[in-house]
C-alpha positions as CSV (number, residue, x, y, z in Angstrom):
1,M,-50.3,-4.8,-72.1
2,S,-47.7,-6.9,-70.2
3,R,-45.2,-6.2,-72.9
4,M,-45.6,-2.5,-72.3
5,K,-45.2,-3.0,-68.6
6,L,-42.0,-5.0,-69.3
7,I,-40.6,-2.2,-71.5
8,C,-41.4,0.4,-68.8
9,A,-39.8,-1.7,-66.1
10,V,-36.6,-2.1,-68.2
11,L,-36.5,1.6,-68.8
12,I,-37.0,2.5,-65.2
13,L,-34.4,-0.1,-64.1
14,G,-31.9,1.2,-66.7
15,A,-32.4,4.8,-65.4
16,A,-31.9,3.6,-61.8
17,V,-28.7,1.8,-62.7
18,G,-27.4,4.9,-64.5
19,I,-28.1,7.1,-61.4
20,V,-26.4,4.6,-59.1
21,L,-23.3,4.4,-61.4
22,Q,-23.1,8.2,-61.7
23,T,-23.3,8.5,-57.9
24,L,-20.6,5.9,-57.4
25,A,-18.3,7.6,-60.0
26,S,-18.6,10.9,-58.3
27,A,-17.9,9.4,-54.9
28,V,-14.7,7.7,-56.0
29,Q,-13.0,10.9,-57.4
30,E,-9.3,11.3,-56.7
31,P,-8.4,13.8,-54.0
32,T,-7.2,17.2,-55.1
33,L,-3.4,17.4,-55.1
34,T,-2.0,20.5,-53.4
35,V,1.6,21.4,-54.1
36,K,3.3,23.8,-51.7
37,E,6.3,25.9,-52.8
38,L,9.0,27.4,-50.6
39,Q,11.4,29.9,-52.1
40,L,14.7,30.9,-50.6
41,S,16.8,33.8,-52.1
42,F,20.2,34.6,-50.7
43,M,23.7,35.7,-51.4
44,L,26.8,33.6,-50.8
45,A,30.4,35.0,-50.6
46,P,33.2,32.7,-51.7
47,G,33.5,30.0,-49.0
48,G,30.1,30.9,-47.6
49,S,27.2,28.6,-47.0
50,R,23.5,28.6,-46.2
51,T,21.8,25.7,-44.3
52,F,18.1,25.1,-44.6
53,T,15.7,22.5,-43.2
54,L,13.6,20.3,-45.5
55,P,9.8,20.4,-44.9
56,N,8.7,17.6,-42.7
57,V,6.5,15.8,-45.2
58,K,5.9,12.1,-46.1
59,S,6.6,12.6,-49.8
60,P,9.5,13.4,-52.0
61,I,10.6,17.0,-52.2
62,R,11.8,18.6,-55.5
63,I,14.6,21.2,-55.1
64,E,15.5,23.6,-57.9
65,V,18.6,25.8,-57.5
66,S,19.4,28.6,-59.9
67,F,22.6,30.7,-59.9
68,P,21.6,33.6,-62.1
69,T,24.7,35.3,-63.3
70,T,24.9,38.7,-64.9
71,N,27.9,38.1,-67.0
72,G,26.1,39.1,-70.2
73,G,26.5,35.7,-71.7
74,V,25.3,32.1,-71.3
75,Q,26.9,30.3,-68.4
76,E,28.5,27.0,-69.5
77,P,27.6,24.4,-68.8
78,S,24.5,25.9,-67.1
79,E,23.3,28.0,-64.1
80,V,20.9,25.4,-62.6
81,M,20.9,22.2,-60.7
82,W,18.0,20.2,-59.2
83,A,17.3,17.2,-56.9
84,L,14.5,15.0,-55.8
85,V,15.1,14.1,-52.2
86,N,13.2,11.9,-49.7
87,R,13.5,12.3,-46.0
88,D,12.8,9.0,-44.2
89,S,11.0,9.9,-41.0
90,G,11.6,6.4,-39.6
91,N,15.4,6.3,-39.6
92,G,16.3,9.9,-40.3
93,N,18.2,9.2,-43.5
94,I,17.9,11.2,-46.8
95,T,17.9,9.7,-50.2
96,W,18.2,11.6,-53.5
97,I,18.7,11.8,-57.2
98,G,20.5,15.0,-58.1
99,T,21.3,16.5,-61.4
100,N,24.4,18.7,-61.8
101,S,24.5,21.8,-64.0
102,D,26.5,19.8,-66.6
103,G,23.6,17.3,-66.8
104,T,25.3,14.5,-65.0
105,S,23.3,12.8,-62.2
106,L,24.0,11.5,-58.7
107,G,21.9,9.1,-56.8
108,S,22.7,8.1,-53.2
109,N,21.7,8.3,-49.6
110,S,23.0,9.9,-46.5
111,L,24.5,6.6,-45.3
112,Q,26.9,6.6,-48.3
113,S,27.5,10.2,-49.2
114,T,26.5,13.9,-48.6
115,D,27.0,15.3,-52.1
116,I,23.5,15.8,-53.7
117,A,24.2,18.1,-56.7
118,N,26.6,20.8,-58.0
119,I,26.9,23.8,-60.2
120,T,30.0,23.1,-62.1
121,C,32.4,25.2,-64.2
122,G,34.0,22.4,-66.2
123,S,35.8,19.2,-65.5
124,D,36.8,18.9,-61.9
125,C,35.6,22.5,-61.2
126,T,32.7,23.1,-58.8
127,I,31.2,26.5,-58.1
128,T,28.4,25.5,-55.7
129,S,27.4,22.3,-53.9
130,L,24.1,21.2,-52.4
131,S,24.9,18.7,-49.7
132,V,23.4,17.0,-46.6
133,A,24.4,19.0,-43.5
134,N,22.5,16.9,-40.9
135,A,20.4,14.0,-42.1
136,S,18.6,13.3,-38.9
137,A,17.5,17.0,-38.6
138,G,16.6,17.1,-42.3
139,Q,19.1,19.8,-43.0
140,L,20.8,20.6,-46.3
141,V,23.5,23.1,-47.1
142,M,24.5,25.2,-50.1
143,T,28.2,26.0,-50.2
144,Q,30.0,28.3,-52.6
145,N,33.5,27.2,-53.4
146,A,36.2,29.8,-52.5
147,D,38.7,28.2,-54.8
148,T,36.6,28.7,-58.0
149,T,34.8,31.9,-57.3
150,S,35.9,35.4,-56.3
151,I,32.6,37.2,-56.1
152,T,29.5,37.1,-54.0
153,C,26.7,35.3,-55.9
154,A,22.9,35.3,-55.7
155,Y,21.0,32.0,-55.4
156,I,17.4,31.1,-55.7
157,V,16.3,27.8,-54.1
158,R,12.8,26.5,-54.7
159,L,11.3,23.5,-52.8
160,Y,8.1,21.8,-54.1
161,Y,6.4,19.4,-51.8
């Protein structure tokens, strides 16, 4: 009879431990990640620019820029550039890793440079630049080069944060 009580006690104890472990596992779940998206669509004439302010968040912001042309072919090297930027709320500086449309990358900060990423049209030829306009205000600027373009172009800028 005592052996039967021991078996029952072990089974009850095992069930209790299982319930406690399951409760702990459900209480330590990772928080749900919410990603916000902001899309800007605008036209730029040669020499024109558009300034925008980065969201005031404590995490890196991914920026995708597309320059969809309607030339009937494939733009060489490409029609996209992107960057991962971080705005330091403590000192007002911006750091980044930017990828140009030709696949080359830039990494720097607003203490050293302002050039984040570019849509290029070959060696030493820039169509559009994404740059730091005012680091302490968290402002970036898209500028279309008047020397390499003669038409007004459409841009789509997406920010994920």
